C-alpha positions in Angstrom: 38.5 -51.2 76.4 41.9 -52.6 77.6 44.7 -54.0 75.6 47.9 -55.7 76.5 50.7 -54.3 74.3 54.2 -55.8 74.0 56.8 -53.7 72.4 59.5 -55.8 70.7 60.8 -52.9 68.6 64.0 -50.9 69.2 62.1 -47.7 69.8 59.3 -46.7 72.2 55.8 -46.5 70.9 53.1 -44.0 71.8 49.4 -44.9 72.1 46.4 -42.6 72.6 44.7 -43.5 75.8 41.7 -42.1 77.7 43.2 -38.8 79.2 46.3 -38.5 77.0 49.2 -40.6 75.7 51.1 -43.6 77.1 54.5 -44.6 75.9 55.5 -48.2 75.9 59.3 -48.5 76.1 61.3 -51.1 74.1 61.0 -54.6 75.6 58.1 -53.6 77.9 54.7 -55.1 78.2 51.8 -52.8 79.4 48.1 -53.0 79.8 46.5 -49.8 78.5 42.9 -48.5 78.7 42.4 -47.0 75.3 38.9 -45.6 75.9 36.4 -44.9 78.6 33.7 -47.6 78.9 
């Protein structure tokens, strides 16, 4: 399953993804694959 995540916070956010962790930096928009389908 893929999600588009926009981080409007002042800190980076970490998300569990298939195969590890992804960090979305402040002001960044990323599309993450959160699980294997």
